[in-house]
N, CA and C atoms as a LAMMPS dump frame, in Angstrom:
ITEM: TIMESTEP
0
ITEM: NUMBER OF ATOMS
321
ITEM: BOX BOUNDS ff ff ff
-5.0000000000000000e+02 5.0000000000000000e+02
-5.0000000000000000e+02 5.0000000000000000e+02
-5.0000000000000000e+02 5.0000000000000000e+02
ITEM: ATOMS id mol type element x y z
1 1 1 N -455.664 48.172 102.752
2 1 2 C -455.464 46.439 103.438
3 1 3 C -456.239 45.862 102.783
4 2 1 N -457.768 46.441 103.266
5 2 2 C -458.812 45.467 103.295
6 2 3 C -459.09 45.633 101.467
7 3 1 N -458.94 46.829 101.332
8 3 2 C -459.159 46.172 99.619
9 3 3 C -458.294 45.748 98.98
10 4 1 N -457.294 45.712 99.362
11 4 2 C -456.222 44.56 98.867
12 4 3 C -456.218 43.143 98.985
13 5 1 N -457.002 42.836 99.953
14 5 2 C -457.378 41.606 100.178
15 5 3 C -458.304 40.823 99.311
16 6 1 N -459.34 41.628 98.936
17 6 2 C -460.162 41.518 97.919
18 6 3 C -460.12 41.604 96.784
19 7 1 N -459.451 42.62 96.172
20 7 2 C -458.955 42.753 94.768
21 7 3 C -457.337 43.505 94.858
22 8 1 N -456.539 42.128 94.759
23 8 2 C -455.124 42.447 94.887
24 8 3 C -454.647 42.797 93.866
25 9 1 N -455.368 42.796 92.225
26 9 2 C -454.855 43.697 91.262
27 9 3 C -455.292 45.291 91.479
28 10 1 N -455.663 45.613 92.148
29 10 2 C -456.325 47.002 92.307
30 10 3 C -455.565 48.166 92.393
31 11 1 N -455.566 48.734 90.681
32 11 2 C -454.802 50.257 90.36
33 11 3 C -455.817 51.218 90.202
34 12 1 N -455.583 52.514 90.494
35 12 2 C -456.434 53.871 89.88
36 12 3 C -455.318 54.952 89.571
37 13 1 N -455.968 55.646 88.612
38 13 2 C -455.379 56.752 88.879
39 13 3 C -455.835 57.935 88.72
40 14 1 N -457.236 57.561 89.082
41 14 2 C -458.702 58.778 88.806
42 14 3 C -458.784 59.762 87.676
43 15 1 N -457.79 59.838 86.815
44 15 2 C -457.681 61.199 86.045
45 15 3 C -457.923 60.616 84.19
46 16 1 N -458.073 59.359 83.988
47 16 2 C -458.305 58.864 82.639
48 16 3 C -459.803 58.936 82.481
49 17 1 N -460.096 59.474 80.955
50 17 2 C -461.343 59.66 80.642
51 17 3 C -462.01 58.808 80.213
52 18 1 N -463.113 58.812 80.853
53 18 2 C -464.096 57.581 80.65
54 18 3 C -464.182 56.855 82.424
55 19 1 N -462.999 56.924 83.145
56 19 2 C -462.966 56.957 84.462
57 19 3 C -464.467 57.443 85.351
58 20 1 N -465.118 56.532 86.04
59 20 2 C -465.93 57.519 87.011
60 20 3 C -465.951 56.502 88.158
61 21 1 N -466.248 57.354 89.101
62 21 2 C -466.339 56.681 90.643
63 21 3 C -467.682 57.529 91.241
64 22 1 N -468.331 56.532 92.384
65 22 2 C -469.621 56.628 92.649
66 22 3 C -469.601 56.45 94.272
67 23 1 N -469.898 56.714 95.176
68 23 2 C -470.071 56.403 96.474
69 23 3 C -471.245 56.103 96.85
70 24 1 N -471.037 54.749 97.375
71 24 2 C -472.554 54.811 98.025
72 24 3 C -472.64 54.61 99.569
73 25 1 N -473.908 55.56 99.712
74 25 2 C -474.341 55.863 100.745
75 25 3 C -475.517 55.485 101.72
76 26 1 N -475.29 55.424 102.936
77 26 2 C -476.481 55.289 103.547
78 26 3 C -476.307 56.209 104.801
79 27 1 N -477.777 56.949 104.734
80 27 2 C -477.946 58.353 105.789
81 27 3 C -476.696 59.05 105.404
82 28 1 N -476.144 59.55 106.399
83 28 2 C -474.687 60.214 106.21
84 28 3 C -473.519 59.561 106.564
85 29 1 N -473.339 58.137 106.199
86 29 2 C -472.351 57.251 106.221
87 29 3 C -472.043 56.313 104.851
88 30 1 N -470.703 56.682 104.155
89 30 2 C -470.017 56.172 103.214
90 30 3 C -470.004 54.572 103.585
91 31 1 N -470.486 53.557 102.714
92 31 2 C -470.289 52.57 102.941
93 31 3 C -469.848 51.967 101.857
94 32 1 N -469.653 52.347 101.047
95 32 2 C -469.33 51.882 99.985
96 32 3 C -468.47 52.716 98.552
97 33 1 N -467.605 52.083 97.69
98 33 2 C -467.351 52.688 96.548
99 33 3 C -467.167 52.121 95.531
100 34 1 N -467.531 52.292 94.095
101 34 2 C -467.698 51.631 93.226
102 34 3 C -466.586 52.484 92.051
103 35 1 N -465.613 52.305 90.983
104 35 2 C -464.995 52.762 90.283
105 35 3 C -465.214 51.667 89.327
106 36 1 N -465.496 52.425 87.81
107 36 2 C -465.851 52.008 86.988
108 36 3 C -465.044 52.695 85.743
109 37 1 N -465.063 52.178 84.547
110 37 2 C -463.643 52.164 83.338
111 37 3 C -465.075 51.945 82.341
112 38 1 N -465.154 53.199 81.661
113 38 2 C -465.728 53.221 80.079
114 38 3 C -465.156 52.25 79.522
115 39 1 N -465.104 50.922 78.542
116 39 2 C -464.752 50.066 77.875
117 39 3 C -464.934 50.444 76.357
118 40 1 N -466.248 51.535 76.374
119 40 2 C -466.695 51.672 74.768
120 40 3 C -467.76 50.237 74.783
121 41 1 N -468.593 50.705 73.499
122 41 2 C -469.355 49.531 73.368
123 41 3 C -470.61 49.329 74.122
124 42 1 N -470.59 50.753 75.488
125 42 2 C -471.461 50.521 76.609
126 42 3 C -470.821 49.355 77.752
127 43 1 N -470.037 48.986 77.827
128 43 2 C -469.781 48.244 78.666
129 43 3 C -468.669 48.963 79.627
130 44 1 N -469.224 48.709 81.139
131 44 2 C -468.741 49.347 82.067
132 44 3 C -467.913 48.257 82.713
133 45 1 N -466.649 48.923 82.706
134 45 2 C -465.46 47.383 83.534
135 45 3 C -465.571 47.896 85.084
136 46 1 N -465.65 47.325 85.527
137 46 2 C -465.748 47.807 87.342
138 46 3 C -463.896 47.56 87.619
139 47 1 N -463.336 48.567 88.159
140 47 2 C -462.086 48.686 88.513
141 47 3 C -462.232 48.357 90.101
142 48 1 N -463.405 48.7 90.987
143 48 2 C -463.646 48.372 92.149
144 48 3 C -464.63 48.408 92.591
145 49 1 N -464.915 47.844 93.969
146 49 2 C -466.614 47.115 94.126
147 49 3 C -466.442 46.746 95.664
148 50 1 N -466.199 48.077 96.571
149 50 2 C -465.505 47.839 97.853
150 50 3 C -466.739 48.195 98.859
151 51 1 N -467.325 47.655 99.494
152 51 2 C -467.902 48 100.676
153 51 3 C -467.462 48.13 101.977
154 52 1 N -467.621 48.474 103.001
155 52 2 C -466.766 48.396 104.231
156 52 3 C -467.718 47.314 105.009
157 53 1 N -466.655 46.658 106.166
158 53 2 C -466.909 45.578 106.431
159 53 3 C -468.352 45.482 107.13
160 54 1 N -469.06 46.364 107.828
161 54 2 C -470.129 46.564 108.87
162 54 3 C -471.151 46.397 107.612
163 55 1 N -471.258 46.201 106.18
164 55 2 C -472.148 46.423 105.916
165 55 3 C -472.43 45.56 104.457
166 56 1 N -470.922 44.444 104.751
167 56 2 C -471.484 43.001 103.618
168 56 3 C -471.972 42.62 103.761
169 57 1 N -473.349 42.781 103.717
170 57 2 C -474.865 41.907 103.535
171 57 3 C -475.493 41.742 102.341
172 58 1 N -474.946 42.501 101.599
173 58 2 C -475.131 42.329 99.974
174 58 3 C -475.982 43.587 99.982
175 59 1 N -476.731 43.868 100.465
176 59 2 C -477.939 44.906 100.433
177 59 3 C -477.28 45.777 99.785
178 60 1 N -475.564 46.392 100.078
179 60 2 C -475.435 47.935 99.008
180 60 3 C -475.034 47.044 97.479
181 61 1 N -474.967 46.132 97.522
182 61 2 C -474.423 45.591 96.156
183 61 3 C -475.458 45.533 95.14
184 62 1 N -476.537 45.042 96.342
185 62 2 C -478.234 44.814 95.654
186 62 3 C -478.789 46.106 95.079
187 63 1 N -478.787 47.306 95.541
188 63 2 C -479.012 48.29 95.56
189 63 3 C -478.012 49.018 94.29
190 64 1 N -476.778 48.782 93.757
191 64 2 C -475.918 49.166 93.229
192 64 3 C -476.167 48.602 91.707
193 65 1 N -476.111 47.086 91.774
194 65 2 C -476.291 46.681 90.812
195 65 3 C -477.972 46.372 90.322
196 66 1 N -478.845 46.008 91.18
197 66 2 C -480.169 45.742 90.782
198 66 3 C -481.245 46.8 91.318
199 67 1 N -480.97 47.727 91.697
200 67 2 C -482 48.928 91.797
201 67 3 C -481.909 49.976 91.484
202 68 1 N -480.051 50.55 91.663
203 68 2 C -479.92 51.67 91.154
204 68 3 C -479.83 51.794 89.573
205 69 1 N -480.113 53.071 88.759
206 69 2 C -479.911 52.756 86.917
207 69 3 C -478.912 54.12 86.638
208 70 1 N -478.17 54.319 87.762
209 70 2 C -477.288 55.358 87.676
210 70 3 C -476.391 54.653 86.125
211 71 1 N -475.409 53.603 86.682
212 71 2 C -474.749 53.364 85.017
213 71 3 C -475.418 53.507 84.089
214 72 1 N -476.641 52.571 83.775
215 72 2 C -477.748 52.637 82.058
216 72 3 C -477.654 53.707 82.622
217 73 1 N -478.162 55.293 83.246
218 73 2 C -478.157 56.377 82.995
219 73 3 C -477.027 57.007 82.475
220 74 1 N -475.714 56.288 82.91
221 74 2 C -474.515 56.694 81.729
222 74 3 C -474.299 56.244 80.844
223 75 1 N -475.394 55.4 79.881
224 75 2 C -475.241 54.812 78.791
225 75 3 C -474.685 53.593 78.887
226 76 1 N -474.384 52.97 79.807
227 76 2 C -473.917 51.665 80.152
228 76 3 C -474.917 50.684 79.955
229 77 1 N -474.374 49.138 78.883
230 77 2 C -475.553 48.528 79.127
231 77 3 C -475.481 46.855 79.346
232 78 1 N -473.935 46.797 79.525
233 78 2 C -473.127 45.79 80.016
234 78 3 C -472.293 45.783 81.55
235 79 1 N -472.189 45.214 82.624
236 79 2 C -471.146 45.578 83.133
237 79 3 C -470.189 43.964 83.438
238 80 1 N -468.769 44.831 83.35
239 80 2 C -468.096 43.139 83.777
240 80 3 C -467.061 43.713 84.583
241 81 1 N -467.036 42.682 85.93
242 81 2 C -466.149 42.582 86.774
243 81 3 C -464.502 42.27 86.784
244 82 1 N -463.601 42.352 87.779
245 82 2 C -462.625 42.019 88.082
246 82 3 C -462.598 40.93 87.492
247 83 1 N -461.412 40.145 86.938
248 83 2 C -461.264 38.207 87.032
249 83 3 C -460.898 38.224 88.168
250 84 1 N -459.61 38.986 89.293
251 84 2 C -459.175 37.944 90.388
252 84 3 C -459.824 38.968 91.306
253 85 1 N -460.703 38.89 91.463
254 85 2 C -461.817 39.233 92.797
255 85 3 C -461.821 38.412 93.886
256 86 1 N -461.173 38.338 94.836
257 86 2 C -461.455 37.398 96.017
258 86 3 C -462.735 37.295 96.639
259 87 1 N -463.056 36.023 96.61
260 87 2 C -464.727 35.919 97.161
261 87 3 C -465.857 36.651 96.103
262 88 1 N -465.635 36.836 95.098
263 88 2 C -466.822 37.229 94.781
264 88 3 C -468.355 36.789 94.932
265 89 1 N -469.041 37.904 94.776
266 89 2 C -470.624 37.629 95.404
267 89 3 C -471.229 37.65 94.297
268 90 1 N -471.367 37.857 93.137
269 90 2 C -472.123 38.423 91.788
270 90 3 C -472.921 37.496 91.341
271 91 1 N -472.734 36.161 91.687
272 91 2 C -473.618 34.939 91.11
273 91 3 C -474.68 34.974 91.438
274 92 1 N -474.503 35.67 93.013
275 92 2 C -475.994 35.632 93.819
276 92 3 C -476.991 37.187 93.531
277 93 1 N -476.351 37.74 92.695
278 93 2 C -477.317 39.471 92.451
279 93 3 C -477.277 39.003 90.7
280 94 1 N -477.408 38.109 90.291
281 94 2 C -477.883 38.004 88.479
282 94 3 C -476.674 38.078 87.585
283 95 1 N -475.41 38.152 88.078
284 95 2 C -474.04 38.328 86.904
285 95 3 C -474.056 36.745 86.509
286 96 1 N -473.522 36.883 85.234
287 96 2 C -473.075 35.368 84.68
288 96 3 C -471.741 35.114 84.401
289 97 1 N -471.237 33.912 85.215
290 97 2 C -469.872 34.256 85.402
291 97 3 C -469.254 33.554 83.646
292 98 1 N -467.964 34.476 83.19
293 98 2 C -467.212 34.544 82.157
294 98 3 C -466.486 32.938 81.87
295 99 1 N -466.209 32.299 83.237
296 99 2 C -465.47 31.494 82.566
297 99 3 C -463.76 31.87 83.26
298 100 1 N -463.157 32.746 83.383
299 100 2 C -462.038 33.719 83.322
300 100 3 C -461.661 34.002 84.551
301 101 1 N -462.495 34.144 85.679
302 101 2 C -463.527 34.728 86.755
303 101 3 C -463.78 35.913 87.183
304 102 1 N -464.202 36.317 85.765
305 102 2 C -465.033 37.631 86.083
306 102 3 C -466.546 36.987 85.479
307 103 1 N -467.419 38.204 85.936
308 103 2 C -468.687 38.156 85.809
309 103 3 C -469.548 39.392 85.04
310 104 1 N -470.336 38.999 84.451
311 104 2 C -471.25 40.034 83.354
312 104 3 C -472.777 40.25 83.64
313 105 1 N -472.948 41.269 83.633
314 105 2 C -474.505 41.509 84.126
315 105 3 C -474.778 42.486 82.782
316 106 1 N -476.104 42.346 82.199
317 106 2 C -476.68 43.07 81.452
318 106 3 C -477.778 44.054 82.216
319 107 1 N -477.592 45.191 82.041
320 107 2 C -478.085 46.173 82.625
321 107 3 C -479.437 46.229 81.969
């Protein structure tokens, strides 16, 4: 229910080629999950960017989008977010708005 609140269009089958799932951990606790789809041309399309309520202080997003190199290590150069995300925080992390509700970040 919490995921649907922020990403009402979220769907995922988990078996498609090019789909990647990442858990965001703090010590021994899972604090979030990021699901991306390889759109080709080195573009990762975010399917889900979810953080548990207790960790919504932007530090998981800061780590995933600014400090971690995991997406770059998978060959991605650009990240594009969903268009219909409720209360997106991406502008605060250096993403630029695309004008359709989505944001983009060059890695």
